[in-house]
C-alpha positions as CSV (number, residue, x, y, z in Angstrom):
1,X,64.4,-113.9,-30.0
2,X,61.1,-115.3,-28.9
3,X,60.2,-117.8,-26.2
4,X,63.2,-117.0,-24.1
5,X,63.4,-115.4,-20.7
6,X,62.7,-111.8,-20.2
7,X,66.0,-110.1,-19.9
8,X,66.2,-106.5,-18.4
9,X,66.8,-103.8,-20.9
10,X,69.7,-102.4,-18.9
11,X,73.0,-102.6,-20.8
12,X,76.3,-103.3,-19.0
13,X,78.0,-100.3,-20.6
14,X,75.4,-97.8,-19.2
15,X,76.5,-98.4,-15.6
16,X,80.2,-97.8,-14.7
17,X,81.3,-100.2,-12.0
18,X,82.3,-98.7,-8.7
19,X,85.8,-100.1,-8.9
20,X,87.4,-96.7,-8.8
21,X,85.9,-95.7,-5.5
22,X,87.8,-96.4,-2.3
23,X,86.3,-99.2,-0.2
24,X,84.6,-98.1,3.1
25,X,86.5,-100.9,4.7
26,X,89.6,-98.7,4.4
27,X,88.1,-96.4,7.0
28,X,87.4,-99.3,9.3
29,X,91.2,-100.0,9.5
30,X,91.9,-96.4,10.4
31,X,89.1,-96.3,13.0
32,X,90.3,-99.5,14.7
33,X,93.9,-98.1,14.7
34,X,92.5,-95.1,16.6
35,X,90.8,-97.4,19.1
36,X,94.0,-99.3,19.6
37,X,95.9,-96.0,20.2
38,X,93.4,-95.0,22.9
39,X,93.6,-98.5,24.6
40,X,97.4,-98.1,24.6
41,X,97.2,-94.7,26.1
42,X,94.9,-95.9,28.8
43,X,97.1,-98.8,29.6
44,X,100.1,-96.5,29.9
45,X,98.3,-94.3,32.3
46,X,97.1,-97.3,34.3
47,X,100.7,-98.6,34.5
48,X,102.0,-95.3,35.7
49,X,99.3,-95.2,38.5
50,X,100.0,-98.7,39.6
51,X,103.8,-98.6,39.3
52,X,104.6,-95.0,40.3
53,X,101.7,-93.9,42.5
54,X,102.1,-96.3,45.4
55,X,105.9,-96.0,45.4
56,X,105.8,-92.2,45.7
57,X,103.3,-92.5,48.5
58,X,105.6,-94.6,50.7
59,X,106.3,-92.6,53.8
60,X,103.8,-89.9,53.1
61,X,100.7,-91.6,54.7
62,X,100.8,-91.0,58.4
63,X,97.5,-92.3,59.7
64,X,94.7,-94.7,58.9
65,X,92.4,-92.0,57.5
66,X,94.8,-90.8,54.9
67,X,95.7,-94.4,54.0
68,X,92.0,-95.1,53.3
69,X,91.5,-92.0,51.2
70,X,94.6,-92.6,49.2
71,X,93.5,-96.2,48.6
72,X,90.1,-95.0,47.4
73,X,91.6,-92.4,45.1
74,X,93.9,-95.0,43.5
75,X,91.0,-97.4,43.2
76,X,88.8,-94.8,41.5
77,X,91.6,-94.0,39.0
78,X,92.1,-97.6,38.1
79,X,88.3,-98.0,37.8
80,X,88.3,-95.1,35.3
81,X,91.1,-96.6,33.3
82,X,89.4,-100.0,33.2
83,X,86.2,-98.3,32.1
84,X,88.1,-96.8,29.1
85,X,89.8,-100.0,28.1
86,X,86.5,-102.0,28.4
87,X,84.4,-99.8,26.2
88,X,87.2,-99.0,23.6
89,X,87.8,-102.7,23.2
90,X,84.2,-103.1,22.1
91,X,85.0,-101.2,19.0
92,X,87.8,-103.7,18.2
93,X,85.5,-106.7,18.3
94,X,84.6,-108.0,14.8
95,X,81.0,-107.2,14.0
96,X,78.6,-109.2,11.8
97,X,76.8,-106.5,9.8
98,X,73.8,-107.2,7.5
99,X,71.6,-105.0,5.5
100,X,69.1,-105.0,8.3
101,X,71.6,-103.1,10.4
102,X,70.7,-100.0,8.4
103,X,67.4,-99.9,10.3
104,X,69.1,-99.6,13.7
105,X,69.2,-96.2,15.5
106,X,73.0,-95.6,15.2
107,X,72.7,-95.6,11.4
108,X,69.8,-93.2,11.1
109,X,72.0,-90.6,9.5
110,X,73.2,-93.1,6.9
111,X,69.7,-94.2,6.1
112,X,68.6,-90.5,5.6
113,X,71.6,-90.0,3.3
114,X,70.7,-93.0,1.2
115,X,67.1,-91.8,0.9
116,X,68.2,-88.2,0.0
117,X,70.5,-89.4,-2.8
118,X,69.2,-92.8,-4.0
119,X,70.7,-92.5,-7.5
120,X,74.2,-92.0,-6.1
121,X,74.1,-95.3,-4.2
122,X,71.5,-97.4,-6.1
123,X,71.9,-96.1,-9.7
124,X,69.0,-97.3,-11.9
125,X,68.3,-100.2,-9.7
126,X,65.7,-98.5,-7.7
127,X,65.5,-96.1,-4.7
128,X,65.7,-98.8,-2.0
129,X,67.7,-101.9,-1.0
130,X,64.7,-104.1,-1.7
131,X,64.7,-102.9,-5.3
132,X,68.4,-103.5,-5.6
133,X,68.0,-107.1,-4.2
134,X,65.2,-107.7,-6.7
135,X,67.4,-106.6,-9.6
136,X,70.2,-108.9,-8.4
137,X,67.8,-111.9,-8.3
138,X,66.4,-110.9,-11.7
139,X,69.8,-110.7,-13.4
140,X,71.0,-114.0,-11.8
141,X,67.9,-115.8,-12.9
142,X,68.1,-114.4,-16.4
143,X,71.8,-115.4,-16.7
144,X,71.0,-118.9,-15.5
145,X,68.2,-119.4,-17.9
146,X,70.2,-118.0,-20.8
147,X,73.1,-120.3,-20.0
148,X,70.7,-123.3,-20.1
149,X,69.2,-122.2,-23.4
150,X,72.6,-121.6,-24.9
151,X,73.7,-125.1,-23.9
152,X,70.7,-126.6,-25.7
153,X,70.8,-124.4,-28.8
154,X,72.4,-125.7,-32.1
155,X,71.5,-122.9,-34.5
156,X,74.6,-120.7,-34.9
157,X,72.5,-117.5,-35.3
158,X,70.5,-118.1,-32.1
159,X,73.7,-119.1,-30.3
160,X,75.1,-115.7,-31.1
161,X,72.0,-113.9,-29.8
162,X,72.0,-116.1,-26.6
163,X,75.7,-115.5,-26.1
164,X,75.2,-111.7,-26.2
165,X,72.2,-111.9,-23.9
166,X,74.1,-114.0,-21.5
167,X,77.0,-111.6,-21.5
168,X,74.7,-108.6,-20.8
169,X,72.9,-110.5,-18.0
170,X,76.1,-111.5,-16.3
171,X,77.6,-108.0,-16.7
172,X,74.4,-106.4,-15.2
173,X,74.4,-108.9,-12.4
174,X,78.0,-108.1,-11.6
175,X,77.2,-104.4,-11.5
176,X,74.1,-104.9,-9.3
177,X,76.0,-107.1,-6.9
178,X,78.9,-104.7,-6.8
179,X,76.6,-101.9,-5.7
180,X,75.1,-104.2,-3.1
181,X,78.5,-105.2,-1.8
182,X,79.5,-101.5,-1.6
183,X,76.4,-100.8,0.5
184,X,77.2,-103.6,2.8
185,X,80.7,-102.3,3.3
186,X,79.3,-98.8,3.9
187,X,76.9,-100.1,6.5
188,X,79.7,-102.0,8.2
189,X,81.9,-98.9,8.2
190,X,79.2,-96.8,9.7
191,X,78.5,-99.4,12.3
192,X,82.1,-99.4,13.4
193,X,82.0,-95.6,13.4
194,X,79.0,-95.5,15.7
195,X,80.8,-98.0,18.0
196,X,83.9,-95.9,18.1
197,X,82.0,-92.6,18.7
198,X,80.1,-94.2,21.6
199,X,83.4,-95.7,23.0
200,X,85.1,-92.3,22.8
201,X,82.3,-90.8,25.0
202,X,82.9,-93.6,27.5
203,X,86.7,-92.9,27.2
204,X,86.2,-89.3,28.1
205,X,84.1,-90.2,31.1
206,X,86.6,-92.8,32.2
207,X,89.6,-90.5,31.9
208,X,87.7,-87.8,33.9
209,X,87.0,-90.4,36.7
210,X,90.7,-91.4,36.6
211,X,91.8,-87.8,36.9
212,X,89.5,-87.3,39.9
213,X,90.9,-90.4,41.6
214,X,94.4,-89.2,40.9
215,X,93.7,-85.8,42.5
216,X,92.2,-87.5,45.6
217,X,95.2,-89.9,45.8
218,X,97.8,-87.1,45.5
219,X,95.9,-84.9,48.0
220,X,95.8,-87.7,50.6
221,X,99.5,-88.6,50.1
222,X,100.6,-84.9,50.1
223,X,99.0,-84.2,53.5
224,X,101.6,-82.9,56.0
225,X,102.6,-85.1,58.9
226,X,100.8,-84.3,62.2
227,X,102.9,-82.0,64.3
228,X,104.4,-83.7,67.3
229,X,104.2,-81.9,70.6
230,X,107.6,-80.6,71.7
231,X,108.2,-81.5,75.3
232,X,108.8,-78.5,77.5
233,X,112.3,-78.3,78.9
234,X,112.7,-79.6,82.4
235,X,114.0,-76.9,84.6
236,X,117.4,-77.6,86.0
237,X,117.7,-77.4,89.7
238,X,121.1,-76.6,91.0
239,X,122.0,-77.8,94.5
240,X,124.9,-76.1,96.1
241,X,126.8,-78.0,98.8
242,X,128.4,-76.0,101.5
């Protein structure tokens, strides 16, 4: 066929689509379930501190100094629990992930992995995302041009050639876009993973602070009551009457 658009030589049957691979978004569901579990655990600890701590301390605080220390200990514990819930909740917030996210620091390991095994992720579409995008545009343009030519063609022989070329272009465009979509899902999953890992570090710090506050609170409320001075017995004077 002469005079038509230049269609890439890649054939649709040379690239198996990635339909059989699990979606990286499946891991996102599990990671967010883990984050929800941590939030629930932190909320349970906070409820125990608020509901049970002050009640058990009733009658065990005997002076203003111990009252202030117990209040500070309880406040520090609740601050630690709030710190955990605040940062874990960040991992549950929906994120808008783009291809440019791959250039951020939390995704350096993923970027290195893509550069180390480009054929695994990009196939014959090139070693970079820019090459993959270029192929997507190339196949889309070829499919659009062939569709226009097919609509204007009346020769049956040329129609068959154009129909086959259009089918190949659309199949190759589908495969290229499917790989692009897989990369976007992978980048999104790694972004959520980075958020969760950072949130778990904050959760560890928050629980440590909460434990410290609980120790201070229990120490203050477990202090023995100050000993009261026992009055010395008054000597009894016996007066005899004669």
